[in-house]
C-alpha positions as CSV (number, residue, x, y, z in Angstrom):
1,M,-82.4,19.9,51.7
2,L,-85.9,21.4,52.5
3,I,-86.6,18.4,54.8
4,Q,-83.2,19.0,56.5
5,T,-84.0,22.6,57.0
6,L,-87.3,21.9,58.5
7,Q,-85.7,19.3,60.8
8,C,-83.2,21.9,61.9
9,F,-85.8,24.5,62.8
10,K,-88.0,21.9,64.5
11,R,-85.1,21.3,66.9
12,A,-85.3,24.9,68.0
13,T,-86.9,24.0,71.3
14,L,-84.2,21.4,72.0
15,L,-81.5,23.9,71.2
16,R,-83.0,26.5,73.5
17,L,-83.1,24.0,76.4
18,C,-79.6,22.8,75.8
19,V,-77.1,23.7,78.5
20,W,-75.0,25.5,76.0
21,L,-77.7,28.2,75.7
22,S,-76.9,29.6,79.1
23,R,-74.4,32.4,78.7
24,P,-71.8,32.9,81.4
25,V,-72.8,35.6,83.8
26,R,-70.0,38.0,84.7
27,A,-69.8,39.1,88.3
28,G,-70.4,42.7,89.2
29,V,-72.9,45.3,88.4
30,L,-72.1,47.7,85.5
31,S,-73.4,51.2,85.5
32,L,-74.7,52.9,82.3
33,G,-71.7,55.3,82.6
34,V,-69.3,52.4,82.5
35,L,-70.8,51.0,79.4
36,I,-70.9,54.3,77.7
37,G,-67.3,54.9,78.6
38,A,-66.3,51.5,77.2
39,Y,-68.0,52.2,73.9
40,T,-66.7,55.7,73.5
41,A,-63.2,54.6,74.1
42,G,-63.4,52.0,71.3
43,I,-63.2,49.1,73.7
44,H,-65.2,45.9,73.3
45,P,-68.6,46.4,75.1
46,V,-68.5,44.3,78.3
47,L,-72.1,43.1,77.7
48,A,-72.4,41.8,74.2
49,L,-76.0,42.1,73.1
50,N,-77.6,39.0,71.4
51,G,-74.3,37.6,70.1
52,F,-70.5,37.6,70.2
53,S,-67.5,38.5,68.1
54,P,-63.7,38.1,68.7
55,E,-62.6,39.3,72.1
56,N,-58.9,38.5,72.6
57,Y,-55.8,39.4,70.7
58,I,-53.8,36.1,70.4
59,T,-50.2,36.0,69.3
60,P,-48.0,33.0,68.3
61,H,-46.0,33.6,71.6
62,M,-49.2,33.2,73.6
63,V,-50.0,29.9,71.8
64,Q,-46.6,28.5,72.8
65,Q,-47.2,29.4,76.5
66,T,-50.8,28.4,76.8
67,A,-53.4,26.0,75.2
68,A,-54.8,28.9,73.2
69,V,-55.5,28.4,69.5
70,L,-54.1,30.9,67.0
71,P,-57.2,32.1,65.2
72,Q,-57.4,31.5,61.4
73,Y,-58.7,34.9,60.2
74,G,-57.5,34.3,56.7
75,Q,-58.3,36.6,53.9
76,G,-61.9,37.6,54.5
77,V,-65.3,36.7,55.9
78,F,-68.1,34.4,54.7
79,Y,-71.7,35.1,55.7
80,A,-73.2,31.7,56.4
81,P,-76.8,31.1,55.3
82,P,-79.2,29.4,57.9
83,M,-78.5,26.0,56.2
84,L,-74.8,25.7,55.2
85,K,-73.3,22.8,53.3
86,I,-69.5,22.4,53.8
87,Y,-67.7,20.2,51.3
88,A,-64.5,18.2,51.5
89,A,-63.2,19.8,48.3
90,P,-64.2,22.7,46.0
91,N,-66.5,20.6,43.9
92,I,-70.2,20.0,44.2
93,A,-69.6,16.3,43.6
94,S,-67.2,16.0,46.5
95,P,-68.5,14.5,49.8
96,L,-70.2,16.7,52.3
97,K,-68.0,17.3,55.3
98,A,-70.5,19.0,57.5
99,L,-73.9,20.7,57.7
100,V,-74.5,23.7,59.9
101,C,-77.9,25.2,60.7
102,W,-78.8,28.2,62.7
103,Q,-81.9,30.4,63.3
104,P,-82.0,34.1,62.2
105,G,-83.8,36.3,64.6
106,Q,-83.4,34.0,67.5
107,D,-81.4,35.0,70.6
108,A,-79.8,31.6,70.9
109,Q,-76.2,30.6,71.6
110,S,-76.2,27.1,70.2
111,V,-76.5,25.9,66.6
112,G,-77.0,22.6,64.8
113,L,-74.1,20.6,63.5
114,A,-74.0,17.3,61.5
115,E,-70.5,15.9,60.7
116,A,-70.8,12.1,60.5
117,P,-71.9,10.7,57.1
118,A,-75.0,9.1,58.6
119,A,-76.0,12.4,60.4
120,I,-75.5,14.4,57.2
121,S,-77.6,12.1,55.1
122,S,-80.4,12.0,57.7
123,G,-80.1,15.7,58.7
124,S,-79.6,14.7,62.3
125,F,-78.1,17.8,64.0
126,Q,-76.4,18.0,67.3
127,P,-76.5,21.2,69.3
128,V,-73.1,22.8,69.7
129,Q,-72.0,26.1,71.1
130,A,-72.2,28.8,68.5
131,R,-68.9,30.2,69.7
132,N,-67.3,26.9,68.6
133,V,-68.6,27.2,65.1
134,F,-68.6,30.9,64.1
135,L,-66.1,33.7,64.4
136,A,-68.9,36.2,65.0
137,Y,-72.6,35.5,65.6
138,Y,-75.5,37.9,65.9
139,P,-78.6,36.0,64.9
140,N,-81.0,38.9,65.5
141,A,-79.2,40.7,62.7
142,G,-78.9,37.6,60.6
143,I,-75.1,37.6,61.0
144,A,-73.1,34.3,61.2
145,I,-69.5,34.8,60.1
146,L,-66.9,32.2,59.2
147,P,-63.3,33.3,58.2
148,V,-62.2,32.6,54.6
149,V,-58.8,30.9,54.8
150,A,-58.3,30.2,51.0
151,Y,-59.8,31.0,47.6
152,G,-60.7,28.3,45.1
153,E,-61.9,28.5,41.5
154,N,-65.4,29.1,40.3
155,D,-66.6,31.0,43.4
156,W,-65.5,28.4,46.0
157,V,-63.8,29.4,49.2
158,E,-62.3,27.4,52.1
159,V,-63.7,28.5,55.5
160,A,-62.6,27.7,59.0
161,Y,-65.5,26.2,61.1
162,L,-65.4,24.7,64.6
163,Q,-63.3,27.7,65.7
164,R,-62.6,26.1,69.0
165,K,-62.3,22.4,69.7
166,A,-61.7,21.5,73.3
167,S,-61.0,18.2,75.0
168,P,-60.2,17.3,78.7
169,P,-56.5,17.3,79.6
170,S,-54.6,14.1,80.3
171,G,-52.7,15.6,83.2
172,G,-55.2,14.8,85.9
173,D,-55.1,17.2,88.9
174,S,-52.0,18.8,87.6
175,A,-54.0,20.3,84.7
176,L,-56.2,22.4,87.0
177,N,-56.0,26.1,86.4
178,A,-55.6,28.9,89.0
179,Q,-59.4,28.8,89.8
180,G,-59.3,25.0,90.4
181,A,-61.3,24.3,87.3
182,S,-60.2,21.6,84.8
183,A,-58.2,23.0,81.9
184,V,-58.9,22.1,78.3
185,V,-56.6,21.1,75.4
186,A,-57.4,23.3,72.4
187,E,-57.1,22.0,68.8
188,A,-56.8,23.8,65.5
189,A,-60.0,24.8,63.7
190,A,-61.5,22.4,61.1
191,T,-61.8,23.7,57.5
192,G,-64.0,22.9,54.5
193,W,-65.2,24.3,51.2
194,V,-68.3,26.3,50.6
195,Q,-69.8,27.7,47.4
196,V,-70.2,31.5,47.4
197,N,-73.8,32.7,47.0
198,E,-75.1,29.3,47.9
199,S,-77.8,30.4,50.2
200,D,-81.3,28.9,50.3
201,S,-82.5,28.2,46.8
202,G,-85.2,26.4,45.0
203,A,-88.2,25.6,47.1
204,N,-86.7,27.6,49.9
205,A,-86.1,30.7,47.9
206,S,-87.7,33.9,49.0
207,A,-87.7,37.6,48.0
208,Q,-87.0,38.3,51.7
209,T,-83.7,36.3,51.8
210,P,-81.0,38.7,52.9
211,A,-78.5,39.5,50.2
212,H,-75.5,38.7,52.3
213,Y,-76.3,35.0,52.9
214,G,-73.7,32.9,51.1
215,R,-71.5,35.9,50.2
216,M,-67.9,36.6,51.1
217,Q,-66.1,39.8,51.7
218,S,-62.4,40.8,51.9
219,W,-61.2,42.0,55.3
220,Q,-60.5,45.4,53.9
221,S,-64.0,45.8,52.6
222,F,-65.5,44.3,55.7
223,M,-63.7,46.7,58.0
224,R,-64.2,49.8,55.8
225,L,-67.9,49.4,55.2
226,N,-69.1,47.9,58.4
227,G,-66.6,49.6,60.6
228,R,-67.8,53.0,59.3
229,K,-71.4,52.0,59.9
230,N,-71.2,50.3,63.3
231,G,-67.9,51.5,64.8
232,V,-64.9,49.3,65.8
233,Y,-63.3,48.1,69.0
234,W,-59.9,46.9,70.1
235,L,-59.5,43.3,71.1
236,S,-58.5,42.6,74.7
237,G,-54.8,42.4,75.0
238,V,-53.9,45.0,72.4
239,G,-51.3,47.3,73.9
240,S,-51.3,51.0,74.0
241,Y,-48.5,51.2,71.4
242,A,-50.8,49.5,68.8
243,Q,-53.7,51.7,69.8
244,A,-51.8,54.9,69.1
245,L,-53.2,57.2,66.5
246,R,-50.5,58.0,63.9
247,R,-50.1,60.6,61.1
248,E,-49.2,58.0,58.5
249,P,-49.9,54.3,58.1
250,E,-46.5,53.3,59.6
251,D,-45.5,52.0,63.0
252,T,-42.8,54.7,63.3
253,A,-45.0,57.6,62.2
254,P,-45.5,60.6,64.6
255,L,-48.5,60.3,66.9
256,V,-51.6,62.4,66.7
257,P,-52.6,63.8,70.1
258,V,-56.1,62.7,71.3
259,T,-58.0,63.1,74.5
260,A,-59.8,60.4,76.5
261,A,-63.4,59.2,75.9
262,Q,-63.1,59.0,72.1
263,H,-64.1,56.3,69.7
264,P,-62.7,55.8,66.1
265,V,-65.0,56.2,63.1
266,V,-63.5,54.4,60.0
267,M,-63.0,56.6,57.0
268,H,-60.8,54.5,54.8
269,V,-58.8,51.2,54.9
270,K,-55.3,50.8,53.4
271,G,-53.7,47.4,53.9
272,N,-53.4,46.7,57.6
273,W,-54.2,50.3,58.5
274,M,-57.4,52.3,58.7
275,L,-57.8,56.1,58.5
276,V,-60.2,57.1,61.3
277,E,-61.7,60.2,62.8
278,M,-61.7,60.2,66.6
279,R,-65.0,61.6,67.9
280,D,-66.1,62.7,71.3
281,F,-68.5,65.3,72.8
282,G,-66.1,68.1,72.1
283,Q,-65.5,70.1,68.9
284,K,-62.2,68.6,67.9
285,H,-62.3,65.4,65.7
286,P,-58.6,64.6,65.0
287,M,-57.9,62.2,62.2
288,G,-55.1,59.6,61.9
289,W,-54.2,56.0,61.2
290,L,-54.8,53.0,63.4
291,R,-53.4,49.5,62.8
292,W,-56.3,47.0,62.7
293,R,-54.3,43.9,61.9
294,D,-50.7,42.9,62.7
295,E,-48.1,41.6,60.3
296,Q,-49.0,38.0,61.1
297,G,-52.6,38.6,60.1
298,Q,-54.0,38.6,63.6
299,L,-56.8,41.0,64.2
300,L,-56.3,43.9,66.6
301,M,-59.7,45.4,66.0
302,F,-63.2,44.2,65.0
303,V,-66.5,45.7,63.9
304,N,-68.9,46.4,66.8
305,F,-72.0,44.5,66.0
306,A,-73.3,44.5,69.5
307,G,-77.0,45.6,69.5
308,V,-77.1,45.7,65.7
309,T,-80.4,44.5,64.1
310,Q,-79.6,45.2,60.4
311,A,-77.7,43.2,57.8
312,P,-74.1,44.0,57.2
313,L,-73.0,46.1,54.3
314,L,-71.4,44.3,51.3
315,G,-70.4,46.9,48.8
316,V,-68.4,46.2,45.6
317,G,-66.0,43.4,45.6
318,S,-67.7,41.1,48.1
319,Q,-67.4,38.1,45.8
320,A,-64.6,35.5,45.9
321,S,-63.5,36.7,42.5
322,A,-62.9,40.2,43.9
323,H,-59.8,39.3,45.9
């Protein structure tokens, strides 16, 4: 595994040169005031700094109408170590399904992936878009998140990797979108099993290895601890009804009046709701409840890791056995 790790990092130059490293540049010039306004309103920052996280709220209805894939957010998050082994079953003796490697501290948007048996045995990694593998990825902060879709025994969890698979459509010119670009056919995410706390070990072990590598965390703990520390934002497509601040954690509860230019600070999480304090430049900080996840398990909000350089908070109950 040490050899495979060295091979992964030796490919850093190749990964940087890969076409996938170039981020899409969005048209238009944004003023500082626009960015500040977006943050204070609790909206996803338009310019993600050194990484990405979920952007769009996707419902089953949208999946039926488009080629979108319904995200598998599952029951929690798994913090992938720089060299991650993904197994076909929750057993160390089961075949390896994939190897994933990425570089902490590097502002790179591609990672190494090995799936074929020959590639896995030789440690031959292919560069793929980080967005296709991880749910959220901020390498400068050492954050590479996969959703946990199922719990196993003895600290094994099933994770969804390859979040987006895409292939060319079969409809020819009829499959062009409104901008004239070729559409893609999206497929469901691939899943595999990982061992909790299986970060770099043995010859690769180091006192500087971040504590969150190879750990998992329930969604409630993740949103409560990291949402309080870094703030949260609404995914694009979440309607004003879902963004309403309420007096109780119920969809029919009375509304709490708030003014514009405020952002929510997480105080507590209860089920699919979070108790927040709305803060702005004024003296009033109203408190109330916001729904962060819908009844189908789809996220409405996410932690704002943009610009973060520190490791995430784990707290108590971050292990698989804590669910």
